[in-house]
N, C-alpha and C positions, 0 to 999 in steps of 0.2 A: 415424559411430556410429549403429547401429540400436537403438532402444529398443522393447521389447515389454511388454505388460501382459496381464492376463487379465480378461475381463468375461463373467460367466455361462458360464464354462467354454470361452470362445472366446478365442483370442489376437488381439490387434489391435496395430497399429503406431502408436506415439505420434508425432505430428507437432509440431515446435516451434511454439509459439504457437497450437496447436489442442488445448485440453484435452478429455479424455474425461469425459463427464458420468456420474456414478454416482448414480442416483436413490435407491438404497437408503440412502445416507448424506447425500444432498442436497448433494454437493460434486462439483467437477470436479478432475481431476488432470492435470497436464501438465508440460512442462519448457521451460526457456529457458536459453540460454548466458549466464551472468552471472559477475561477479566478486563473491564473497562471502567475507569474512574473508581477503582476499588470495589466494583461489584462484579461477581462471577455469576453468569447466567447465560441463557441463550439470547443472542443479539442478532437482529436482522442486518444484513449487509447487501449492498448493490454489487453486481458482477458485470464484467464485460462479456462480449460474445464468445470469448475463448474460455470463460469460466473463471477468470482471474478476478479476485475480490478487489474492489476499489478500497484504498486505505481510508481510515477515518481521519478527520482533521488533525487529531493529535499524532497519529501515525505519520501523516504527511510532514508535520513539523519535525518529528524525530528523524525522518528520512532526509529532509533537507539539511538539518543540522549535521548529520553524519556526513553527507555529501560535502558540506562546507569544510568540515574538519579534514576530510581526506584530501580535498583540493589544496588546502593550506599546507598540509604535510608534503604534498607533491611539489608545491612551489618551494618549500624549504629544502627539499632534497635536490631539486634542480639547481637552486642557488648554491648549495654546497658543492655540487659537481662543477659548476662554472668556475667558482672560486678556486677549486683544486686544479683547474686547467689554467689558472692565471687570468681569468676573465672577470672583470667587475660587472656583475649583472645590473648594477644601478646606473652604469654608463651606457647601457644599450638602449 
């Protein structure tokens, strides 16, 4: 599949993994072949100035959930360490 876009009235061919930078809006646009919502195909994505793809809303939710789980695990580990040292973390 060949994907085309327009930039300053010129056509250009999108390359997978190579976003096109649009300075007017401060974003890049590109595509990758991914599975999203059970559908595998080429999807358009936004990119920052370094070429890093912005996550989809579902990816953001997954990232935040994982961060919350890791934070809770860290709290539990520190609580265990304090108790092992004879400190009651609930009294701090």
